[in-house]
C-alpha positions, 0 to 999 in steps of 0.5 A: 514544294515551294518554287525558288524566287527566280522562278516567280516572275512571267506574265503566265500564272505562276505556280508558287506552290501546289495551291498558290497560284499568282496571276500578273495583271489579272485585275487590270481590265477591270482596274477603272470600274473597280476604283470606281466601286471603291470609292463609295466603299471608302466613305461609308467605310473609312479606313483606319487603324485598329488596335490588337487585342493588347491595346497597340495600333496596327501599322496597316490602315483598314476597312471592309466591305461585305456581309461580313467585315474584319475586325481587331479591338479589345474583344480579340480578332473577329467578323462582325456584320456592322462597323463597330465605330459607325454601327451601320452594316458594312457597305456591300461587295461590289458586284465588280469585285465578285465577279474578279474574286469568282474568275481569278479564284477559277482561273487558280483551280477553285471553282464556285468562289463567292466570297463574303468578306472583302479586307482592304488594308492601306500600305504607305512606305515603310508599313509590313505585315507579319507573317500570320495565318488567316484563321478567323473564316468557318471554312478553310476548304474556301480559298483567299483571293488577294488583289494589289493595287498601287505600289509594288510589295514583296509578299512573304509565302512561308509554310504551315509553321511559323519557323518555315522558310518563306519565299519572296513574291514580287507583287505588282499593281493589278496582280492577284493571288490565289491560295487555298486547300493544302495551302490555305493555312500557309503563314504569309506576310508582307515586307516593308513597302518602299518609298515610291509614287505610283501613277494611279494611286499615289503614295500607297499600296491597296490590297483587297483580299476576299474571303468566304468567312461565315 
């Protein structure tokens, strides 16, 4: 069972469902090394608005780092070994990000998580992400580790059917959310980002989502 919205607050790890854990502020201890590592990644593979298979521009700007990167275009949703824009291999996953993802997964009860893909999303005020499942990975036994930076967001945690009720989970700068196991294919999304100015990240939210895709 998913907990009620009123139970989601507090500094300690929060078990939102049987295998979904919120780790408040977990990334803050490595924030500066993490930001330093992301800058060359974004220079090598700039954020862009990819197209859906139906030809619509995605509202969220995104890019990738790691051995594999998630892309969307006329060929569908899939992982590739190289950036389809530049033709170059995706930038390597920074060590600080690999270590952070592994520690967060372990804190949530998932041992030995070694991601090979990191999807980097940029949300501006008003940007949202509709309910969806992450189904393009090969191994659903592996968890997903999601790191929030910048403006706050409200994450929607649903069930295994799109019609299942959702719980609103507030996410703040430095929070890490981990879900896997029987929760791995839960529908999830993000409500529209409210206008604001974060002291470190400006008028945006950056979300780093680490997966074992290959």
